[in-house]
C-alpha positions as CSV (number, residue, x, y, z in Angstrom):
1,X,-21.0,-39.0,56.9
2,X,-18.1,-41.5,55.8
3,X,-15.0,-40.2,54.5
4,X,-15.7,-41.1,51.0
5,X,-19.3,-39.2,51.5
6,X,-17.5,-36.4,52.8
7,X,-15.1,-36.3,50.1
8,X,-17.7,-36.5,47.6
9,X,-19.8,-33.5,49.2
10,X,-16.1,-31.5,49.3
11,X,-15.3,-32.4,45.6
12,X,-18.9,-31.4,44.1
13,X,-18.6,-28.1,45.8
14,X,-15.0,-27.5,45.3
15,X,-15.5,-28.3,41.5
16,X,-18.9,-26.6,40.9
17,X,-17.7,-23.5,42.6
18,X,-14.1,-23.2,40.5
19,X,-14.9,-25.0,37.0
20,X,-13.1,-22.0,35.4
21,X,-10.2,-19.7,37.1
22,X,-7.4,-17.8,36.1
23,X,-4.2,-18.2,38.2
24,X,-0.9,-16.1,38.3
25,X,2.1,-17.7,40.0
26,X,5.8,-18.7,39.7
27,X,6.6,-22.2,38.3
28,X,7.9,-24.5,40.7
29,X,9.0,-28.0,40.2
30,X,8.2,-28.3,36.5
31,X,8.1,-32.2,35.4
32,X,7.3,-33.8,32.2
33,X,6.0,-37.3,32.8
34,X,6.8,-40.4,30.8
35,X,3.0,-40.5,29.8
36,X,3.6,-36.5,28.3
37,X,1.6,-34.8,31.0
38,X,3.0,-32.1,32.7
39,X,3.0,-31.5,36.5
40,X,4.3,-28.7,38.4
41,X,3.4,-26.1,41.1
42,X,2.1,-22.4,41.3
43,X,3.9,-20.4,43.5
44,X,3.2,-16.8,44.8
45,X,5.6,-16.7,47.5
46,X,2.8,-17.4,50.3
47,X,1.1,-20.1,49.1
48,X,1.2,-22.9,46.1
49,X,-1.1,-25.1,44.3
50,X,-0.5,-28.2,42.4
51,X,-1.1,-28.1,38.9
52,X,-1.3,-30.9,35.8
53,X,-1.8,-29.9,32.0
54,X,-2.7,-33.4,30.9
55,X,-1.1,-34.7,27.1
56,X,-4.3,-34.1,25.2
57,X,-4.3,-30.2,26.1
58,X,-0.5,-29.3,26.2
59,X,0.2,-30.4,22.9
60,X,-1.7,-27.7,22.0
61,X,0.5,-25.0,24.0
62,X,3.3,-24.0,21.9
63,X,5.4,-22.3,24.9
64,X,7.0,-24.8,27.5
65,X,6.9,-23.3,30.6
66,X,10.4,-23.3,32.8
67,X,10.9,-23.2,36.7
68,X,11.2,-20.1,37.6
69,X,8.9,-18.1,35.3
70,X,5.8,-16.3,35.7
71,X,3.0,-17.8,33.9
72,X,-0.9,-17.2,33.8
73,X,-2.8,-20.6,33.4
74,X,-6.6,-21.3,32.8
75,X,-8.1,-24.4,34.4
76,X,-10.7,-25.8,36.7
77,X,-10.1,-27.4,40.3
78,X,-10.1,-31.3,40.8
79,X,-10.7,-32.8,44.1
80,X,-9.1,-36.3,44.3
81,X,-11.6,-37.8,46.6
82,X,-9.6,-41.3,47.2
83,X,-6.6,-39.0,48.6
84,X,-8.8,-36.2,49.7
85,X,-6.2,-33.7,47.6
86,X,-6.8,-31.1,45.1
87,X,-5.1,-29.8,41.9
88,X,-5.8,-27.4,39.2
89,X,-6.2,-29.1,35.7
90,X,-4.9,-26.4,33.7
91,X,-6.6,-25.8,30.2
92,X,-4.5,-22.7,29.1
93,X,-1.2,-21.6,29.7
94,X,0.5,-18.6,28.5
95,X,3.6,-16.4,30.0
96,X,2.9,-13.6,32.5
97,X,5.6,-10.7,33.0
98,X,8.3,-9.6,31.0
99,X,11.0,-12.0,31.8
100,X,8.5,-15.0,30.8
101,X,7.1,-13.3,27.8
102,X,11.0,-12.7,26.7
103,X,12.0,-16.3,27.6
104,X,9.1,-17.5,25.7
105,X,9.6,-15.5,22.6
106,X,13.2,-16.4,22.2
107,X,12.2,-20.3,22.6
108,X,9.7,-20.3,20.0
109,X,11.6,-17.5,17.3
110,X,14.9,-20.1,17.8
111,X,12.8,-23.1,17.3
112,X,11.4,-21.8,14.4
113,X,14.6,-20.1,12.8
114,X,16.5,-23.3,13.2
115,X,13.8,-24.9,11.1
116,X,14.4,-22.1,8.3
117,X,10.9,-20.4,8.7
118,X,12.5,-17.3,8.7
119,X,15.0,-17.5,5.7
120,X,15.0,-14.7,3.1
121,X,14.6,-16.6,0.5
122,X,11.2,-17.7,1.4
123,X,10.1,-14.2,1.4
124,X,7.7,-13.3,-1.6
125,X,7.7,-9.7,-3.3
126,X,4.5,-8.0,-3.3
127,X,2.6,-7.3,-6.6
128,X,3.8,-4.2,-8.4
129,X,0.3,-2.6,-8.4
130,X,-1.9,-4.4,-5.8
131,X,-5.5,-3.8,-6.7
132,X,-7.0,-6.3,-3.8
133,X,-6.1,-6.0,-0.6
134,X,-7.3,-8.3,2.5
135,X,-7.2,-7.1,6.3
136,X,-7.0,-9.5,9.1
137,X,-7.7,-7.7,12.6
138,X,-10.4,-6.7,14.8
139,X,-13.1,-4.1,13.4
140,X,-13.4,-2.6,17.0
141,X,-9.5,-1.3,17.0
142,X,-8.1,1.7,15.8
143,X,-5.9,-0.3,13.4
144,X,-8.5,-1.4,10.6
145,X,-10.2,2.4,10.9
146,X,-6.6,3.7,10.1
147,X,-5.8,0.9,7.4
148,X,-9.0,1.9,5.3
149,X,-8.5,5.8,5.6
150,X,-4.8,5.6,4.2
151,X,-5.9,3.5,1.1
152,X,-9.1,5.8,0.5
153,X,-7.2,8.9,0.7
154,X,-4.1,7.8,-1.2
155,X,-5.2,4.8,-3.6
156,X,-8.6,5.1,-5.4
157,X,-8.4,2.0,-7.2
158,X,-7.6,-0.3,-4.2
159,X,-10.3,-2.4,-2.8
160,X,-10.5,-4.3,0.6
161,X,-11.9,-7.8,1.8
162,X,-12.1,-7.7,6.0
163,X,-11.7,-10.8,7.7
164,X,-12.3,-10.1,11.3
165,X,-10.4,-11.9,14.2
166,X,-10.0,-11.7,17.8
167,X,-6.3,-10.0,18.4
168,X,-6.2,-10.2,22.0
169,X,-6.4,-12.4,24.8
170,X,-7.3,-16.4,24.8
171,X,-8.2,-17.7,21.1
172,X,-6.7,-14.7,19.7
173,X,-4.1,-16.6,17.7
174,X,-6.4,-19.2,16.7
175,X,-8.8,-16.7,15.5
176,X,-6.3,-14.5,13.5
177,X,-5.0,-17.8,11.9
178,X,-9.0,-19.0,10.8
179,X,-9.5,-15.5,9.3
180,X,-5.8,-15.7,7.5
181,X,-7.1,-19.2,6.5
182,X,-10.7,-18.3,5.4
183,X,-9.1,-15.5,3.2
184,X,-6.9,-18.0,1.4
185,X,-9.8,-20.5,0.6
186,X,-12.0,-17.3,-0.4
187,X,-9.1,-16.3,-2.6
188,X,-9.1,-20.0,-4.4
189,X,-12.5,-19.5,-5.4
190,X,-11.7,-16.1,-7.7
191,X,-10.7,-16.0,-11.0
192,X,-7.3,-14.5,-12.2
193,X,-7.2,-10.6,-12.1
194,X,-9.7,-10.7,-9.2
195,X,-7.7,-12.7,-6.5
196,X,-6.1,-10.8,-3.3
197,X,-2.6,-9.5,-3.8
198,X,-1.5,-9.2,-0.7
199,X,-2.8,-9.8,3.1
200,X,-2.0,-7.4,6.3
201,X,-2.3,-9.2,9.8
202,X,-2.1,-6.8,12.3
203,X,-3.6,-4.4,15.5
204,X,-2.7,-1.2,17.1
205,X,-0.4,-1.0,20.2
206,X,-0.4,-2.4,23.4
207,X,1.6,-4.1,26.1
208,X,3.6,-7.1,25.5
209,X,0.6,-9.1,26.9
210,X,-1.7,-7.7,24.7
211,X,0.6,-8.6,21.7
212,X,1.1,-11.8,22.5
213,X,-1.5,-13.7,20.2
214,X,1.1,-12.8,17.5
215,X,4.1,-15.0,18.7
216,X,2.0,-18.1,18.5
217,X,4.1,-20.6,16.8
218,X,0.7,-21.8,14.9
219,X,0.1,-18.7,13.4
220,X,3.6,-18.1,12.1
221,X,3.3,-21.3,10.4
222,X,-0.1,-20.5,8.8
223,X,1.4,-16.8,7.8
224,X,4.2,-19.1,6.1
225,X,1.8,-20.9,4.4
226,X,-0.5,-18.2,3.3
227,X,-0.9,-18.6,-0.8
228,X,-1.3,-14.7,-0.7
229,X,1.8,-12.9,0.4
230,X,1.4,-11.3,4.1
231,X,2.3,-7.9,5.8
232,X,2.5,-7.9,9.3
233,X,1.5,-4.9,11.2
234,X,1.7,-5.4,14.9
235,X,1.6,-2.5,17.3
236,X,4.2,0.5,17.0
237,X,7.6,0.7,15.2
238,X,9.5,-0.7,18.2
239,X,7.4,-3.6,18.8
240,X,8.4,-6.8,17.2
241,X,6.7,-10.3,17.2
242,X,7.2,-13.8,15.6
243,X,4.5,-12.9,13.0
244,X,7.0,-9.9,12.0
245,X,9.6,-12.7,11.2
246,X,7.5,-15.1,9.5
247,X,5.5,-12.5,7.1
248,X,6.7,-11.5,3.8
249,X,7.0,-7.6,4.8
250,X,6.8,-5.9,7.9
251,X,5.4,-2.9,8.2
252,X,6.1,-0.3,11.3
253,X,2.4,0.4,12.1
254,X,-1.1,-0.6,10.3
255,X,-1.1,2.7,9.0
256,X,2.3,2.1,7.3
257,X,1.2,-1.5,5.7
258,X,-1.7,0.6,4.2
259,X,0.6,3.1,2.7
260,X,2.9,0.2,1.1
261,X,0.0,-1.2,-0.9
262,X,-1.2,2.4,-1.8
263,X,2.5,3.7,-2.6
264,X,2.5,2.5,-6.1
265,X,-0.8,4.2,-7.5
266,X,0.1,7.5,-5.3
267,X,3.4,7.7,-6.9
268,X,2.2,7.1,-10.6
269,X,-0.6,9.6,-10.4
270,X,2.0,12.5,-9.0
271,X,4.2,11.6,-11.8
272,X,1.6,12.5,-14.3
273,X,0.4,15.4,-12.1
274,X,4.0,16.6,-12.4
275,X,4.4,15.9,-15.9
276,X,1.3,17.8,-16.9
277,X,2.5,20.4,-14.8
278,X,5.7,21.0,-16.5
279,X,4.3,20.8,-20.0
280,X,1.9,23.4,-19.7
281,X,4.5,25.7,-18.0
282,X,7.0,24.6,-21.0
283,X,3.7,25.9,-23.6
284,X,3.1,29.1,-21.4
285,X,7.3,29.9,-22.0
286,X,7.1,29.0,-25.5
287,X,3.7,31.2,-26.2
288,X,5.0,34.3,-24.1
289,X,8.4,34.1,-26.1
290,X,6.7,34.0,-29.3
291,X,4.1,36.5,-28.5
292,X,7.2,38.9,-27.7
293,X,8.8,38.1,-30.9
294,X,5.8,38.8,-32.7
295,X,4.8,42.1,-30.9
296,X,8.4,43.4,-31.7
297,X,8.3,42.8,-35.4
298,X,4.8,44.5,-35.5
299,X,6.1,47.3,-33.9
300,X,9.2,48.0,-36.5
301,X,6.7,47.4,-39.4
302,X,4.7,50.2,-37.8
303,X,7.7,52.3,-37.3
304,X,9.3,51.7,-40.7
305,X,5.8,52.6,-42.3
306,X,5.6,56.3,-40.2
307,X,9.1,56.6,-41.1
308,X,8.2,56.0,-45.0
309,X,5.3,58.3,-44.5
310,X,7.6,61.3,-43.2
311,X,10.2,60.9,-45.7
312,X,7.2,61.1,-48.1
313,X,5.8,64.3,-46.8
314,X,9.0,65.9,-46.7
315,X,9.9,65.4,-50.2
316,X,6.3,66.2,-51.5
317,X,7.2,69.6,-49.5
318,X,10.2,70.0,-51.1
319,X,8.7,69.7,-54.5
320,X,5.5,71.7,-54.0
321,X,7.8,74.6,-53.9
322,X,8.9,73.7,-57.5
323,X,6.2,73.2,-59.1
324,X,2.7,74.9,-60.0
325,X,-0.3,74.8,-57.8
326,X,-2.2,72.4,-60.4
327,X,1.1,70.4,-60.4
328,X,1.0,70.3,-56.7
329,X,-2.4,69.2,-56.1
330,X,-1.9,66.6,-58.7
331,X,1.1,65.2,-57.5
332,X,-0.2,65.3,-53.7
333,X,-3.1,63.1,-54.5
334,X,-0.7,60.7,-56.1
335,X,1.5,60.8,-53.6
336,X,-1.4,60.5,-50.4
337,X,-2.8,57.2,-52.8
338,X,0.5,55.6,-52.8
339,X,1.1,56.5,-49.5
340,X,-2.4,55.1,-48.0
341,X,-1.6,52.0,-50.2
342,X,2.0,51.5,-48.5
343,X,0.3,51.7,-45.0
344,X,-2.3,49.4,-46.2
345,X,0.1,47.0,-47.6
346,X,2.3,47.4,-44.4
347,X,-0.8,46.8,-42.0
348,X,-1.8,44.0,-44.2
349,X,1.6,42.1,-44.2
350,X,1.9,42.8,-40.5
351,X,-1.3,40.8,-39.6
352,X,-0.4,38.2,-41.9
353,X,2.8,37.7,-40.4
354,X,0.8,37.9,-37.3
355,X,-1.5,34.8,-38.4
356,X,1.4,33.1,-39.4
357,X,3.0,33.1,-35.8
358,X,-0.5,32.4,-34.4
359,X,-0.3,29.1,-36.5
360,X,3.0,28.2,-35.8
361,X,2.7,28.7,-32.4
362,X,-0.5,26.5,-32.7
363,X,1.2,23.9,-34.1
364,X,4.1,24.0,-31.5
365,X,1.3,23.5,-28.9
366,X,-0.3,20.7,-30.6
367,X,2.8,18.5,-30.7
368,X,3.6,19.3,-27.0
369,X,-0.2,18.0,-26.2
370,X,0.6,14.9,-28.5
371,X,3.7,14.3,-26.4
372,X,1.9,14.3,-23.1
373,X,1.8,10.7,-21.3
374,X,-2.1,11.3,-20.9
375,X,-2.8,12.4,-24.5
376,X,-1.2,9.2,-25.7
377,X,-3.7,7.3,-23.5
378,X,-6.7,9.5,-24.4
379,X,-6.3,8.9,-28.4
380,X,-6.4,4.9,-27.9
381,X,-3.0,3.6,-27.1
382,X,-2.2,1.7,-23.9
383,X,0.7,0.6,-21.6
384,X,1.3,-3.3,-21.9
385,X,2.6,-4.8,-18.7
386,X,3.7,-8.6,-18.0
387,X,3.1,-10.6,-15.0
388,X,5.7,-9.2,-13.0
389,X,4.4,-5.6,-13.6
390,X,7.2,-4.8,-16.4
391,X,6.1,-2.8,-19.5
392,X,6.6,-4.7,-22.6
393,X,8.1,-3.0,-25.3
394,X,8.7,-5.9,-27.8
395,X,7.2,-9.2,-28.8
396,X,10.1,-11.3,-27.9
397,X,10.1,-10.4,-24.3
398,X,7.1,-12.4,-23.9
399,X,6.3,-16.0,-24.9
400,X,2.8,-17.8,-26.0
401,X,0.6,-18.2,-23.3
402,X,1.9,-15.1,-21.2
403,X,-0.4,-13.6,-18.9
404,X,-0.7,-9.8,-19.3
405,X,-2.4,-6.3,-18.0
406,X,-3.2,-3.9,-20.6
407,X,-3.5,-0.2,-19.1
408,X,-6.3,1.8,-20.9
409,X,-7.1,5.7,-20.2
410,X,-9.8,4.0,-17.9
411,X,-9.5,0.6,-16.3
412,X,-7.2,-2.3,-16.9
413,X,-7.4,-5.8,-19.2
414,X,-5.8,-8.8,-18.6
415,X,-4.7,-10.8,-21.9
416,X,-3.0,-14.1,-23.1
417,X,-0.3,-13.8,-25.6
418,X,-1.7,-16.2,-28.7
419,X,0.8,-15.4,-31.3
420,X,4.2,-13.2,-32.0
421,X,4.9,-11.3,-35.1
422,X,8.3,-9.9,-34.3
423,X,8.0,-7.8,-37.5
424,X,11.2,-6.2,-39.5
425,X,14.0,-5.2,-37.4
């Protein structure tokens, strides 16, 4: 065999056997050529291999390696037949180990912070009453289950649009970014009133390497460019990623993110339940007080009747000794009739007083029921909110063309101001 033939055979065998490999090691001799290509060696303390990351590839890698840090690369073996040398052609590169991850994080964070991507004035507030929520995560993880569980338990009116994405490993950052962009594109096709109010982007806990996809620069820019407010919910409370800084709101965990979007409905339901409880307690107390007063008045009437009958009987006995039998009998009959009439009138008056008291109590209960916030809605009243979720109490607080949301006993209506009538002051 000639040297050329031998090298060609060696090259064919090597390139076929090592068409895609993952290699981890320390960067040594990193150099950026004038052409834009990256050249460096990977060293594990005992051996090293030459690496090349071409300009057409490295522009997609948002992290520039430095000498002395540990990286994990994916590539293929190239054998240069003319020189009889081999090198690793790098297709993907990411930091490996806590030191490298920290250095990469600081590099990306510093660059984006200098651009103003994390400025507080860019953060958008969440809608007052979120109704439709987008979720970007993997369906296989616990995060998706936790979010659905919290929303289902705490907010019956919130619906979910799910955009599945890979959240770990090579290509995860691009997968998350594509899912977020897909939700924004879907949202543009919806009519007002049906659009998404917020998007939760996240995953459950893991090692720094597992969470690295959420430190991607392109993903951070996609979060900032999203037309829908984004809640970042990555890992546990102690985990912090670039996505957390770029998002409009950070949640400590996926469950906390779900609690944020469900909080308003839960608070409103708790408020109405508390108001209803207080109202019924007040009614019961009032009725108890009125019943006690009525019972006391009735008891006094009965006692007065008994006292009157006793007095009449005593006088009758005194007079009986002074009159004849016939007169006594006649007087006794008259006194008996009068006593019975008096007793009857006392009982009738007592019953009338008790009936009147019950009527007053019924009127009071009806008035208390009329003051109930739930009864107002049941009678056809409604609560009108502006686009920011503020209650509208005067016609001069809105302008023609403003969008309004009207809360009824059941459901809501979207409205638009066509004209204003301020009425008399």
